C-alpha positions as protocol buffer text, in pm:
chain_id: "A"
residue {
  index: 1
  type: MET
  ca { x: 0 y: 0 z: 0 }
}
residue {
  index: 2
  type: ASP
  ca { x: 144 y: 336 z: -105 }
}
residue {
  index: 3
  type: ALA
  ca { x: 184 y: 601 z: 165 }
}
residue {
  index: 4
  type: LEU
  ca { x: -49 y: 899 z: 182 }
}
residue {
  index: 5
  type: ALA
  ca { x: 33 y: 1263 z: 259 }
}
residue {
  index: 6
  type: PHE
  ca { x: -192 y: 1482 z: 476 }
}
residue {
  index: 7
  type: TYR
  ca { x: -221 y: 1862 z: 484 }
}
residue {
  index: 8
  type: PRO
  ca { x: -502 y: 1983 z: 714 }
}
residue {
  index: 9
  type: ASP
  ca { x: -486 y: 2353 z: 623 }
}
residue {
  index: 10
  type: GLY
  ca { x: -785 y: 2468 z: 423 }
}
residue {
  index: 11
  type: LYS
  ca { x: -1021 y: 2177 z: 489 }
}
residue {
  index: 12
  type: TYR
  ca { x: -968 y: 2076 z: 851 }
}
residue {
  index: 13
  type: ALA
  ca { x: -956 y: 2331 z: 1132 }
}
residue {
  index: 14
  type: SER
  ca { x: -801 y: 2294 z: 1479 }
}
residue {
  index: 15
  type: VAL
  ca { x: -996 y: 2470 z: 1753 }
}
residue {
  index: 16
  type: SER
  ca { x: -900 y: 2527 z: 2116 }
}
residue {
  index: 17
  type: ILE
  ca { x: -1194 y: 2550 z: 2354 }
}
residue {
  index: 18
  type: THR
  ca { x: -964 y: 2682 z: 2630 }
}
residue {
  index: 19
  type: GLY
  ca { x: -786 y: 2954 z: 2433 }
}
residue {
  index: 20
  type: SER
  ca { x: -413 y: 2948 z: 2513 }
}
residue {
  index: 21
  type: SER
  ca { x: -477 y: 2830 z: 2868 }
}
residue {
  index: 22
  type: CYS
  ca { x: -364 y: 2489 z: 2994 }
}
residue {
  index: 23
  type: LYS
  ca { x: -351 y: 2401 z: 3363 }
}
residue {
  index: 24
  type: LEU
  ca { x: -102 y: 2118 z: 3316 }
}
residue {
  index: 25
  type: GLN
  ca { x: 182 y: 2334 z: 3180 }
}
residue {
  index: 26
  type: CYS
  ca { x: 381 y: 2034 z: 3056 }
}
residue {
  index: 27
  type: LYS
  ca { x: 755 y: 2105 z: 3057 }
}
residue {
  index: 28
  type: TYR
  ca { x: 789 y: 2039 z: 2683 }
}
residue {
  index: 29
  type: CYS
  ca { x: 496 y: 2255 z: 2571 }
}
residue {
  index: 30
  type: ARG
  ca { x: 372 y: 2511 z: 2827 }
}
residue {
  index: 31
  type: GLY
  ca { x: 69 y: 2574 z: 2607 }
}
residue {
  index: 32
  type: ARG
  ca { x: 276 y: 2706 z: 2315 }
}
residue {
  index: 33
  type: TYR
  ca { x: 101 y: 2487 z: 2057 }
}
residue {
  index: 34
  type: LEU
  ca { x: -244 y: 2605 z: 2160 }
}
residue {
  index: 35
  type: ARG
  ca { x: -153 y: 2940 z: 2009 }
}
residue {
  index: 36
  type: CYS
  ca { x: -156 y: 2779 z: 1664 }
}
residue {
  index: 37
  type: MET
  ca { x: -524 y: 2689 z: 1698 }
}
residue {
  index: 38
  type: THR
  ca { x: -831 y: 2903 z: 1652 }
}
residue {
  index: 39
  type: SER
  ca { x: -964 y: 2993 z: 1997 }
}
residue {
  index: 40
  type: VAL
  ca { x: -1324 y: 3003 z: 2118 }
}
residue {
  index: 41
  type: ARG
  ca { x: -1438 y: 3109 z: 2465 }
}
residue {
  index: 42
  type: ASN
  ca { x: -1776 y: 2939 z: 2488 }
}
residue {
  index: 43
  type: PRO
  ca { x: -2012 y: 2702 z: 2302 }
}
residue {
  index: 44
  type: ARG
  ca { x: -2187 y: 2987 z: 2123 }
}
residue {
  index: 45
  type: GLU
  ca { x: -1858 y: 3103 z: 1974 }
}
residue {
  index: 46
  type: LEU
  ca { x: -1782 y: 2747 z: 1866 }
}
residue {
  index: 47
  type: TYR
  ca { x: -2103 y: 2721 z: 1665 }
}
residue {
  index: 48
  type: SER
  ca { x: -2050 y: 3065 z: 1511 }
}
residue {
  index: 49
  type: LEU
  ca { x: -1698 y: 2967 z: 1410 }
}
residue {
  index: 50
  type: ALA
  ca { x: -1816 y: 2636 z: 1264 }
}
residue {
  index: 51
  type: ALA
  ca { x: -2080 y: 2810 z: 1052 }
}
residue {
  index: 52
  type: LYS
  ca { x: -1821 y: 3055 z: 923 }
}
residue {
  index: 53
  type: LEU
  ca { x: -1575 y: 2775 z: 843 }
}
residue {
  index: 54
  type: GLU
  ca { x: -1845 y: 2579 z: 661 }
}
residue {
  index: 55
  type: ARG
  ca { x: -1906 y: 2876 z: 430 }
}
residue {
  index: 56
  type: LYS
  ca { x: -1532 y: 2880 z: 354 }
}
residue {
  index: 57
  type: GLY
  ca { x: -1531 y: 2516 z: 248 }
}
residue {
  index: 58
  type: VAL
  ca { x: -1394 y: 2360 z: 565 }
}
residue {
  index: 59
  type: ARG
  ca { x: -1528 y: 2006 z: 611 }
}
residue {
  index: 60
  type: GLY
  ca { x: -1386 y: 1899 z: 946 }
}
residue {
  index: 61
  type: ILE
  ca { x: -1289 y: 2027 z: 1290 }
}
residue {
  index: 62
  type: LEU
  ca { x: -1056 y: 1901 z: 1560 }
}
residue {
  index: 63
  type: ILE
  ca { x: -1176 y: 2005 z: 1905 }
}
residue {
  index: 64
  type: SER
  ca { x: -877 y: 2041 z: 2136 }
}
residue {
  index: 65
  type: GLY
  ca { x: -737 y: 2274 z: 2401 }
}
residue {
  index: 66
  type: GLY
  ca { x: -558 y: 2277 z: 2733 }
}
residue {
  index: 67
  type: PHE
  ca { x: -615 y: 2007 z: 2992 }
}
residue {
  index: 68
  type: ASP
  ca { x: -717 y: 2036 z: 3356 }
}
residue {
  index: 69
  type: GLU
  ca { x: -512 y: 1906 z: 3651 }
}
residue {
  index: 70
  type: CYS
  ca { x: -643 y: 1555 z: 3586 }
}
residue {
  index: 71
  type: GLY
  ca { x: -529 y: 1552 z: 3223 }
}
residue {
  index: 72
  type: ARG
  ca { x: -877 y: 1597 z: 3075 }
}
residue {
  index: 73
  type: LEU
  ca { x: -1012 y: 1843 z: 2821 }
}
residue {
  index: 74
  type: PRO
  ca { x: -1305 y: 2037 z: 2978 }
}
residue {
  index: 75
  type: PHE
  ca { x: -1547 y: 1957 z: 2698 }
}
residue {
  index: 76
  type: ASP
  ca { x: -1877 y: 1895 z: 2883 }
}
residue {
  index: 77
  type: SER
  ca { x: -2045 y: 2231 z: 2821 }
}
residue {
  index: 78
  type: PHE
  ca { x: -1955 y: 2214 z: 2450 }
}
residue {
  index: 79
  type: LEU
  ca { x: -2115 y: 1875 z: 2375 }
}
residue {
  index: 80
  type: PRO
  ca { x: -2470 y: 2004 z: 2295 }
}
residue {
  index: 81
  type: VAL
  ca { x: -2324 y: 2248 z: 2042 }
}
residue {
  index: 82
  type: VAL
  ca { x: -2102 y: 1976 z: 1895 }
}
residue {
  index: 83
  type: ARG
  ca { x: -2416 y: 1772 z: 1842 }
}
residue {
  index: 84
  type: GLU
  ca { x: -2579 y: 2066 z: 1659 }
}
residue {
  index: 85
  type: ILE
  ca { x: -2270 y: 2120 z: 1443 }
}
residue {
  index: 86
  type: LYS
  ca { x: -2279 y: 1756 z: 1343 }
}
residue {
  index: 87
  type: ARG
  ca { x: -2653 y: 1760 z: 1270 }
}
residue {
  index: 88
  type: ARG
  ca { x: -2677 y: 2091 z: 1086 }
}
residue {
  index: 89
  type: LEU
  ca { x: -2340 y: 2129 z: 916 }
}
residue {
  index: 90
  type: GLY
  ca { x: -2238 y: 1768 z: 864 }
}
residue {
  index: 91
  type: PHE
  ca { x: -1876 y: 1820 z: 967 }
}
residue {
  index: 92
  type: VAL
  ca { x: -1632 y: 1539 z: 1029 }
}
residue {
  index: 93
  type: LEU
  ca { x: -1546 y: 1587 z: 1396 }
}
residue {
  index: 94
  type: SER
  ca { x: -1247 y: 1473 z: 1596 }
}
residue {
  index: 95
  type: VAL
  ca { x: -1149 y: 1540 z: 1955 }
}
residue {
  index: 96
  type: HIS
  ca { x: -836 y: 1536 z: 2170 }
}
residue {
  index: 97
  type: PRO
  ca { x: -1003 y: 1458 z: 2505 }
}
residue {
  index: 98
  type: GLY
  ca { x: -717 y: 1347 z: 2727 }
}
residue {
  index: 99
  type: LEU
  ca { x: -793 y: 1104 z: 3009 }
}
residue {
  index: 100
  type: VAL
  ca { x: -1159 y: 1007 z: 3019 }
}
residue {
  index: 101
  type: SER
  ca { x: -1401 y: 787 z: 3207 }
}
residue {
  index: 102
  type: ARG
  ca { x: -1637 y: 534 z: 3054 }
}
residue {
  index: 103
  type: ARG
  ca { x: -1917 y: 788 z: 3087 }
}
residue {
  index: 104
  type: ASP
  ca { x: -1705 y: 1052 z: 2913 }
}
residue {
  index: 105
  type: ALA
  ca { x: -1637 y: 815 z: 2624 }
}
residue {
  index: 106
  type: ALA
  ca { x: -2007 y: 746 z: 2577 }
}
residue {
  index: 107
  type: SER
  ca { x: -2084 y: 1120 z: 2588 }
}
residue {
  index: 108
  type: LEU
  ca { x: -1832 y: 1190 z: 2313 }
}
residue {
  index: 109
  type: LYS
  ca { x: -1993 y: 925 z: 2095 }
}
residue {
  index: 110
  type: GLU
  ca { x: -2342 y: 1057 z: 2161 }
}
residue {
  index: 111
  type: ALA
  ca { x: -2233 y: 1411 z: 2070 }
}
residue {
  index: 112
  type: GLY
  ca { x: -2137 y: 1291 z: 1723 }
}
residue {
  index: 113
  type: PHE
  ca { x: -1759 y: 1281 z: 1722 }
}
residue {
  index: 114
  type: ASP
  ca { x: -1621 y: 1057 z: 1450 }
}
residue {
  index: 115
  type: VAL
  ca { x: -1262 y: 1025 z: 1568 }
}
residue {
  index: 116
  type: VAL
  ca { x: -1075 y: 1039 z: 1897 }
}
residue {
  index: 117
  type: ASP
  ca { x: -710 y: 1143 z: 1892 }
}
residue {
  index: 118
  type: TYR
  ca { x: -577 y: 985 z: 2209 }
}
residue {
  index: 119
  type: GLU
  ca { x: -227 y: 1030 z: 2347 }
}
residue {
  index: 120
  type: LEU
  ca { x: -88 y: 717 z: 2513 }
}
residue {
  index: 121
  type: VAL
  ca { x: 206 y: 760 z: 2752 }
}
residue {
  index: 122
  type: LEU
  ca { x: 327 y: 479 z: 2977 }
}
residue {
  index: 123
  type: ASP
  ca { x: 646 y: 627 z: 3119 }
}
residue {
  index: 124
  type: PRO
  ca { x: 593 y: 731 z: 3484 }
}
residue {
  index: 125
  type: VAL
  ca { x: 863 y: 1000 z: 3460 }
}
residue {
  index: 126
  type: VAL
  ca { x: 684 y: 1164 z: 3166 }
}
residue {
  index: 127
  type: VAL
  ca { x: 345 y: 1134 z: 3336 }
}
residue {
  index: 128
  type: SER
  ca { x: 439 y: 1282 z: 3674 }
}
residue {
  index: 129
  type: GLU
  ca { x: 752 y: 1493 z: 3617 }
}
residue {
  index: 130
  type: LEU
  ca { x: 698 y: 1632 z: 3267 }
}
residue {
  index: 131
  type: LYS
  ca { x: 321 y: 1631 z: 3229 }
}
residue {
  index: 132
  type: ASN
  ca { x: 269 y: 1737 z: 3594 }
}
residue {
  index: 133
  type: LEU
  ca { x: 0 y: 1471 z: 3634 }
}
residue {
  index: 134
  type: HIS
  ca { x: 56 y: 1400 z: 4001 }
}
residue {
  index: 135
  type: GLY
  ca { x: -148 y: 1110 z: 4125 }
}
residue {
  index: 136
  type: VAL
  ca { x: -201 y: 973 z: 3773 }
}
residue {
  index: 137
  type: ARG
  ca { x: -36 y: 644 z: 3681 }
}
residue {
  index: 138
  type: PRO
  ca { x: 48 y: 496 z: 3341 }
}
residue {
  index: 139
  type: ARG
  ca { x: -222 y: 235 z: 3385 }
}
residue {
  index: 140
  type: ASP
  ca { x: -476 y: 520 z: 3395 }
}
residue {
  index: 141
  type: PHE
  ca { x: -380 y: 601 z: 3036 }
}
residue {
  index: 142
  type: LEU
  ca { x: -450 y: 241 z: 2935 }
}
residue {
  index: 143
  type: ARG
  ca { x: -778 y: 232 z: 3123 }
}
residue {
  index: 144
  type: SER
  ca { x: -890 y: 551 z: 2947 }
}
residue {
  index: 145
  type: LEU
  ca { x: -802 y: 403 z: 2608 }
}
residue {
  index: 146
  type: GLU
  ca { x: -1003 y: 91 z: 2687 }
}
residue {
  index: 147
  type: CYS
  ca { x: -1304 y: 309 z: 2774 }
}
residue {
  index: 148
  type: LEU
  ca { x: -1279 y: 492 z: 2444 }
}
residue {
  index: 149
  type: LEU
  ca { x: -1249 y: 173 z: 2240 }
}
residue {
  index: 150
  type: GLU
  ca { x: -1543 y: 10 z: 2418 }
}
residue {
  index: 151
  type: GLU
  ca { x: -1782 y: 304 z: 2462 }
}
residue {
  index: 152
  type: GLY
  ca { x: -1651 y: 597 z: 2259 }
}
residue {
  index: 153
  type: PRO
  ca { x: -1673 y: 730 z: 1903 }
}
residue {
  index: 154
  type: PRO
  ca { x: -1635 y: 481 z: 1616 }
}
residue {
  index: 155
  type: HIS
  ca { x: -1270 y: 555 z: 1537 }
}
residue {
  index: 156
  type: VAL
  ca { x: -978 y: 589 z: 1778 }
}
residue {
  index: 157
  type: ALA
  ca { x: -631 y: 695 z: 1665 }
}
residue {
  index: 158
  type: VAL
  ca { x: -366 y: 632 z: 1929 }
}
residue {
  index: 159
  type: HIS
  ca { x: -88 y: 892 z: 1936 }
}
residue {
  index: 160
  type: ILE
  ca { x: 242 y: 788 z: 2094 }
}
residue {
  index: 161
  type: PRO
  ca { x: 506 y: 1063 z: 2137 }
}
residue {
  index: 162
  type: LEU
  ca { x: 867 y: 946 z: 2110 }
}
residue {
  index: 163
  type: GLY
  ca { x: 1142 y: 1097 z: 2322 }
}
residue {
  index: 164
  type: LEU
  ca { x: 945 y: 1307 z: 2570 }
}
residue {
  index: 165
  type: LYS
  ca { x: 1168 y: 1184 z: 2853 }
}
residue {
  index: 166
  type: TYR
  ca { x: 1444 y: 1436 z: 2782 }
}
residue {
  index: 167
  type: GLY
  ca { x: 1503 y: 1295 z: 2435 }
}
residue {
  index: 168
  type: GLU
  ca { x: 1530 y: 935 z: 2555 }
}
residue {
  index: 169
  type: ILE
  ca { x: 1324 y: 655 z: 2403 }
}
residue {
  index: 170
  type: ASP
  ca { x: 1234 y: 383 z: 2654 }
}
residue {
  index: 171
  type: ARG
  ca { x: 877 y: 288 z: 2742 }
}
residue {
  index: 172
  type: GLU
  ca { x: 753 y: 384 z: 2396 }
}
residue {
  index: 173
  type: PHE
  ca { x: 801 y: 23 z: 2285 }
}
residue {
  index: 174
  type: GLU
  ca { x: 570 y: -88 z: 2565 }
}
residue {
  index: 175
  type: ALA
  ca { x: 314 y: 173 z: 2458 }
}
residue {
  index: 176
  type: VAL
  ca { x: 321 y: 43 z: 2101 }
}
residue {
  index: 177
  type: ALA
  ca { x: 279 y: -316 z: 2219 }
}
residue {
  index: 178
  type: SER
  ca { x: -8 y: -225 z: 2454 }
}
residue {
  index: 179
  type: ALA
  ca { x: -190 y: -27 z: 2186 }
}
residue {
  index: 180
  type: SER
  ca { x: -143 y: -312 z: 1939 }
}
residue {
  index: 181
  type: GLU
  ca { x: -313 y: -555 z: 2176 }
}
residue {
  index: 182
  type: LEU
  ca { x: -617 y: -329 z: 2209 }
}
residue {
  index: 183
  type: GLY
  ca { x: -655 y: -286 z: 1832 }
}
residue {
  index: 184
  type: PRO
  ca { x: -735 y: 81 z: 1755 }
}
residue {
  index: 185
  type: ASP
  ca { x: -784 y: 195 z: 1396 }
}
residue {
  index: 186
  type: LEU
  ca { x: -460 y: 381 z: 1358 }
}
residue {
  index: 187
  type: LEU
  ca { x: -127 y: 430 z: 1532 }
}
residue {
  index: 188
  type: VAL
  ca { x: 24 y: 779 z: 1506 }
}
residue {
  index: 189
  type: LEU
  ca { x: 387 y: 818 z: 1615 }
}
residue {
  index: 190
  type: LEU
  ca { x: 519 y: 1164 z: 1699 }
}
residue {
  index: 191
  type: VAL
  ca { x: 870 y: 1289 z: 1776 }
}
residue {
  index: 192
  type: PHE
  ca { x: 961 y: 1529 z: 2058 }
}
residue {
  index: 193
  type: VAL
  ca { x: 1040 y: 1882 z: 1937 }
}
residue {
  index: 194
  type: PRO
  ca { x: 1255 y: 2112 z: 2155 }
}
residue {
  index: 195
  type: THR
  ca { x: 1030 y: 2417 z: 2181 }
}
residue {
  index: 196
  type: ARG
  ca { x: 1151 y: 2769 z: 2250 }
}
residue {
  index: 197
  type: GLY
  ca { x: 1020 y: 2920 z: 2570 }
}
residue {
  index: 198
  type: THR
  ca { x: 984 y: 2587 z: 2751 }
}
residue {
  index: 199
  type: PRO
  ca { x: 1211 y: 2427 z: 3014 }
}
residue {
  index: 200
  type: MET
  ca { x: 1307 y: 2167 z: 2751 }
}
residue {
  index: 201
  type: GLU
  ca { x: 1405 y: 2402 z: 2470 }
}
residue {
  index: 202
  type: SER
  ca { x: 1770 y: 2289 z: 2487 }
}
residue {
  index: 203
  type: VAL
  ca { x: 1700 y: 1917 z: 2511 }
}
residue {
  index: 204
  type: PRO
  ca { x: 1796 y: 1740 z: 2185 }
}
residue {
  index: 205
  type: PRO
  ca { x: 1531 y: 1528 z: 2010 }
}
residue {
  index: 206
  type: PRO
  ca { x: 1572 y: 1150 z: 2019 }
}
residue {
  index: 207
  type: PRO
  ca { x: 1835 y: 1007 z: 1783 }
}
residue {
  index: 208
  type: LEU
  ca { x: 1704 y: 930 z: 1437 }
}
residue {
  index: 209
  type: GLU
  ca { x: 1808 y: 566 z: 1453 }
}
residue {
  index: 210
  type: ARG
  ca { x: 1613 y: 514 z: 1777 }
}
residue {
  index: 211
  type: VAL
  ca { x: 1305 y: 670 z: 1623 }
}
residue {
  index: 212
  type: VAL
  ca { x: 1333 y: 432 z: 1328 }
}
residue {
  index: 213
  type: GLU
  ca { x: 1362 y: 137 z: 1568 }
}
residue {
  index: 214
  type: VAL
  ca { x: 1024 y: 224 z: 1717 }
}
residue {
  index: 215
  type: PHE
  ca { x: 867 y: 240 z: 1370 }
}
residue {
  index: 216
  type: GLU
  ca { x: 1020 y: -97 z: 1283 }
}
residue {
  index: 217
  type: PHE
  ca { x: 881 y: -243 z: 1605 }
}
residue {
  index: 218
  type: ALA
  ca { x: 540 y: -89 z: 1536 }
}
residue {
  index: 219
  type: ARG
  ca { x: 530 y: -237 z: 1186 }
}
residue {
  index: 220
  type: LYS
  ca { x: 588 y: -583 z: 1330 }
}
residue {
  index: 221
  type: LYS
  ca { x: 340 y: -550 z: 1618 }
}
residue {
  index: 222
  type: PHE
  ca { x: 58 y: -330 z: 1493 }
}
residue {
  index: 223
  type: GLY
  ca { x: -194 y: -474 z: 1251 }
}
residue {
  index: 224
  type: GLY
  ca { x: -343 y: -147 z: 1125 }
}
residue {
  index: 225
  type: GLU
  ca { x: -212 y: 164 z: 956 }
}
residue {
  index: 226
  type: ILE
  ca { x: 81 y: 360 z: 1097 }
}
residue {
  index: 227
  type: ALA
  ca { x: 125 y: 735 z: 1058 }
}
residue {
  index: 228
  type: LEU
  ca { x: 410 y: 977 z: 1113 }
}
residue {
  index: 229
  type: GLY
  ca { x: 229 y: 1261 z: 1287 }
}
residue {
  index: 230
  type: CYS
  ca { x: 280 y: 1634 z: 1246 }
}
residue {
  index: 231
  type: MET
  ca { x: 490 y: 1677 z: 1562 }
}
residue {
  index: 232
  type: ARG
  ca { x: 855 y: 1620 z: 1471 }
}
residue {
  index: 233
  type: PRO
  ca { x: 1165 y: 1840 z: 1439 }
}
residue {
  index: 234
  type: PRO
  ca { x: 1169 y: 2029 z: 1107 }
}
residue {
  index: 235
  type: GLU
  ca { x: 1507 y: 1887 z: 1011 }
}
residue {
  index: 236
  type: TYR
  ca { x: 1371 y: 1534 z: 1044 }
}
residue {
  index: 237
  type: LYS
  ca { x: 1147 y: 1594 z: 744 }
}
residue {
  index: 238
  type: LEU
  ca { x: 1458 y: 1576 z: 525 }
}
residue {
  index: 239
  type: SER
  ca { x: 1587 y: 1253 z: 675 }
}
residue {
  index: 240
  type: LEU
  ca { x: 1320 y: 1061 z: 866 }
}
residue {
  index: 241
  type: ASP
  ca { x: 1028 y: 1110 z: 627 }
}
residue {
  index: 242
  type: PRO
  ca { x: 1188 y: 967 z: 311 }
}
residue {
  index: 243
  type: LEU
  ca { x: 1350 y: 683 z: 505 }
}
residue {
  index: 244
  type: LEU
  ca { x: 1019 y: 569 z: 656 }
}
residue {
  index: 245
  type: VAL
  ca { x: 840 y: 591 z: 322 }
}
residue {
  index: 246
  type: GLU
  ca { x: 1113 y: 408 z: 133 }
}
residue {
  index: 247
  type: GLU
  ca { x: 1130 y: 128 z: 391 }
}
residue {
  index: 248
  type: GLY
  ca { x: 752 y: 88 z: 399 }
}
residue {
  index: 249
  type: LEU
  ca { x: 736 y: 166 z: 770 }
}
residue {
  index: 250
  type: VAL
  ca { x: 451 y: 419 z: 741 }
}
residue {
  index: 251
  type: ASP
  ca { x: 120 y: 434 z: 560 }
}
residue {
  index: 252
  type: ARG
  ca { x: 64 y: 805 z: 626 }
}
residue {
  index: 253
  type: VAL
  ca { x: 280 y: 1114 z: 666 }
}
residue {
  index: 254
  type: ALA
  ca { x: 153 y: 1443 z: 804 }
}
residue {
  index: 255
  type: ILE
  ca { x: 273 y: 1758 z: 627 }
}
residue {
  index: 256
  type: PRO
  ca { x: 575 y: 1615 z: 443 }
}
residue {
  index: 257
  type: LYS
  ca { x: 795 y: 1819 z: 213 }
}
residue {
  index: 258
  type: LEU
  ca { x: 635 y: 1865 z: -129 }
}
residue {
  index: 259
  type: SER
  ca { x: 950 y: 1725 z: -286 }
}
residue {
  index: 260
  type: LEU
  ca { x: 880 y: 1391 z: -115 }
}
residue {
  index: 261
  type: VAL
  ca { x: 520 y: 1394 z: -236 }
}
residue {
  index: 262
  type: ARG
  ca { x: 635 y: 1449 z: -594 }
}
residue {
  index: 263
  type: GLU
  ca { x: 924 y: 1203 z: -581 }
}
residue {
  index: 264
  type: LYS
  ca { x: 721 y: 918 z: -429 }
}
residue {
  index: 265
  type: GLU
  ca { x: 392 y: 1016 z: -598 }
}
residue {
  index: 266
  type: LEU
  ca { x: 209 y: 1014 z: -268 }
}
residue {
  index: 267
  type: GLY
  ca { x: -167 y: 1049 z: -259 }
}
residue {
  index: 268
  type: VAL
  ca { x: -266 y: 1378 z: -95 }
}
residue {
  index: 269
  type: PHE
  ca { x: -556 y: 1451 z: 141 }
}
residue {
  index: 270
  type: TYR
  ca { x: -640 y: 1781 z: 308 }
}
residue {
  index: 271
  type: SER
  ca { x: -727 y: 1663 z: 657 }
}
residue {
  index: 272
  type: CYS
  ca { x: -575 y: 1538 z: 981 }
}
residue {
  index: 273
  type: CYS
  ca { x: -380 y: 1219 z: 929 }
}
residue {
  index: 274
  type: SER
  ca { x: -595 y: 1036 z: 1185 }
}
residue {
  index: 275
  type: LEU
  ca { x: -915 y: 1009 z: 979 }
}
residue {
  index: 276
  type: PRO
  ca { x: -1027 y: 662 z: 867 }
}
residue {
  index: 277
  type: ARG
  ca { x: -1020 y: 588 z: 497 }
}
residue {
  index: 278
  type: SER
  ca { x: -1400 y: 581 z: 487 }
}
residue {
  index: 279
  type: LEU
  ca { x: -1406 y: 959 z: 548 }
}
residue {
  index: 280
  type: LEU
  ca { x: -1118 y: 1067 z: 325 }
}
residue {
  index: 281
  type: SER
  ca { x: -1326 y: 1122 z: 11 }
}
residue {
  index: 282
  type: LEU
  ca { x: -1438 y: 1457 z: 157 }
}
residue {
  index: 283
  type: PHE
  ca { x: -1080 y: 1583 z: 164 }
}
residue {
  index: 284
  type: THR
  ca { x: -935 y: 1504 z: -178 }
}
residue {
  index: 285
  type: SER
  ca { x: -907 y: 1867 z: -294 }
}
residue {
  index: 286
  type: LEU
  ca { x: -895 y: 2219 z: -154 }
}
């Protein structure tokens, strides 16, 4: 199967329902990436934004934002409006909910979300020291994923960041194996990016060869599609991207260099890389 390239700009919007605020203040992010999303302050603003985006030709929305002290997106008050957006505008909807309960998972499904983008982290150092999730254990991440797969929206894409523990890759192999056993639709692997203005801005990203080892392991263990997500150091696009495509270690690449798309004749879709193939026909052109 030939790899696919994904460019969300123009057809798929990312929206933060908490503005630039995040109570966790993870040491590798500090809310910096929320600034790249369109912000809304309340459910009414979310519907107004969705209607405006629909008139501009946007066909999908990712609902995201900052997490609370428990690692959860505060989405409850937005769910009735999400349901209306789905019913009236027909958007493809995805959500980055964080840690959820079984009841949360069912509520997300009922609201009409199509896809859950779920980050799976099993390293206790990353969970407590870097994510500031005190009192949360790695097994809570697995329990939340199980709830989503059993009670949540129809499609779950598991995102596993590589190298968050100060550029070291360790428990990521365990995360890949655990996700593979549970059988989500898609596995999205990301690579730590040293981000200016954070305590980890001087920490080097994980070595390229270690990143490739995780992809090789994932290809052997995971039965579904594997994606290289949008979070990775810019310089890795010149080395990691072509290597993974050439070796057949990925089925999807988010925002690759156009030169790679042309050279490998990759199919292009204008959406998040986590959408199932059944929904991609809406995103074949700008």
